[in-house]
C-alpha positions in Angstrom: 54.4 -63.7 3.4 52.5 -60.6 4.3 49.4 -59.7 2.4 49.9 -58.1 -1.1 47.4 -55.4 -1.2 48.0 -54.5 -4.9 49.6 -56.3 -7.9 50.6 -53.7 -10.5 51.9 -54.3 -13.9 53.7 -50.9 -14.9 56.8 -50.7 -17.4 57.8 -47.5 -15.3 57.8 -49.6 -12.1 58.3 -47.0 -9.2 57.4 -43.5 -10.4 55.4 -40.3 -9.2 51.9 -41.8 -9.7 52.9 -44.9 -7.7 54.4 -43.1 -5.0 51.8 -40.5 -4.7 48.6 -42.3 -5.5 48.7 -46.1 -5.2 50.9 -46.5 -2.1 48.7 -44.3 0.0 45.4 -45.8 -1.7 46.1 -49.2 -0.7 47.9 -48.1 2.5 51.0 -50.3 1.5 53.7 -50.6 4.0 56.5 -51.7 1.6 56.9 -52.1 -2.1 58.5 -55.4 -3.7 59.5 -54.8 -7.3 60.2 -57.9 -9.5 62.4 -57.1 -12.4 65.4 -59.0 -13.7 67.1 -56.0 -15.1 66.8 -53.8 -12.1 67.7 -56.6 -9.5 71.0 -57.2 -11.4 72.0 -53.6 -11.5 73.0 -51.9 -8.2 72.3 -48.4 -9.7 68.8 -49.1 -10.9 68.0 -50.7 -7.6 69.2 -47.7 -5.8 67.2 -45.5 -7.9 64.0 -47.5 -7.3 64.6 -47.5 -3.4 65.2 -43.7 -3.9 61.9 -43.1 -5.5 59.9 -44.6 -2.8 58.2 -42.4 -0.2 60.0 -42.1 3.1 59.6 -45.0 5.5 58.4 -47.3 2.7 61.2 -50.1 2.2 61.7 -51.4 -1.3 63.0 -54.9 -2.2 64.1 -55.5 -5.6 63.9 -59.1 -6.9 64.6 -61.2 -10.0 61.7 -63.4 -10.8 63.5 -66.6 -9.3 64.4 -64.9 -6.0 61.0 -63.4 -5.9 59.3 -66.8 -6.0 61.4 -67.8 -2.9 60.6 -64.5 -1.2 57.0 -65.0 -1.8 57.1 -68.4 -0.2 58.7 -66.9 3.1 56.6 -65.3 5.8 59.1 -62.4 6.7 58.6 -60.1 3.8 56.4 -57.7 5.6 53.0 -56.7 5.4 50.7 -54.7 3.1 53.0 -55.2 0.2 52.6 -53.4 -3.1 54.0 -55.8 -5.8 55.1 -54.2 -8.9 56.4 -55.9 -12.2 57.2 -54.4 -15.6 55.4 -56.6 -18.0 52.4 -58.9 -18.2 54.8 -61.8 -19.2 56.7 -61.2 -15.9 53.5 -61.3 -14.0 52.4 -64.4 -15.6 55.8 -66.1 -15.0 55.6 -65.2 -11.4 51.9 -66.3 -10.8 52.9 -69.6 -12.6 56.2 -70.0 -10.8 54.8 -69.6 -7.3 51.9 -72.1 -7.8 49.9 -71.0 -5.0 47.2 -68.7 -6.2 46.4 -67.6 -2.6 49.6 -65.5 -2.5 48.2 -62.9 -4.9 45.2 -60.8 -4.8 42.4 -61.9 -7.1 42.7 -58.5 -9.0 45.8 -57.5 -11.2 46.3 -53.8 -12.1 47.7 -53.2 -15.5 49.0 -49.6 -15.2 51.0 -48.1 -18.0 52.5 -49.5 -21.0 53.8 -47.1 -23.8 53.1 -46.9 -27.4 55.3 -48.7 -29.7 54.9 -49.8 -33.5 54.3 -53.1 -32.5 51.5 -52.4 -29.8 47.8 -52.0 -30.0 46.1 -49.3 -28.0 44.0 -51.1 -25.1 43.3 -47.9 -23.1 44.6 -44.4 -23.3 47.6 -45.4 -21.3 48.2 -49.0 -22.2 49.3 -50.4 -25.3 50.2 -53.9 -25.8 51.8 -56.3 -28.1 50.4 -60.0 -28.8 52.7 -61.4 -26.2 51.4 -59.1 -23.6 47.8 -59.7 -24.4 48.5 -63.5 -24.4 50.2 -63.4 -20.9 47.1 -61.4 -19.5 44.7 -63.8 -21.1 46.7 -66.7 -19.3 46.4 -64.7 -15.9 42.6 -64.3 -16.7 42.4 -68.0 -17.4 43.8 -68.7 -14.1 40.9 -66.8 -12.4 42.4 -63.5 -11.7 40.5 -60.4 -12.8 42.5 -57.9 -14.9 41.7 -54.3 -14.9 43.3 -51.3 -16.5 43.8 -48.1 -14.3 46.5 -45.6 -14.1 45.9 -44.0 -10.8 43.1 -44.7 -8.2 41.1 -41.7 -9.3 41.0 -42.5 -13.0 38.5 -44.6 -14.9 38.9 -48.2 -14.0 38.5 -50.3 -17.3 37.5 -53.8 -17.0 39.1 -56.5 -19.3 35.7 -57.3 -20.7 35.1 -53.8 -21.6 38.5 -53.0 -23.4 39.9 -56.4 -24.6 38.2 -57.7 -27.7 38.6 -61.5 -27.4 
């Protein structure tokens, strides 16, 4: 497996901010999306691939196939890994079982406001399940930080999550 240069949680997956800011910032050469719904829907997969910058290949996997792909050494290098929710990130980390596959920092991007979610940062609202998944990721030794785009304020877990 190539080097994952950014592990991002963002319920919007690939969108303008990812394309224009993060890919260039981390010098990603490919994008790996892990989302069961998108992987099972050819139209969504096509839309995600079209949203990437020219020359940046996109692979879309469900969690089970992503685990297999992450174990191989032919996925590419300088990978930007994107999942939709903290729960998917936690499942992926737990399922791979090899913490050296992932970077030590996990970027929590955007999660919109809903009635059951609590405001964590200006762009991140999480419910109890999302917070629990991030706490589990943190307990495994990963740093979790909240940042929408590279130029925005970077909020540390300790600063914004009241445990």
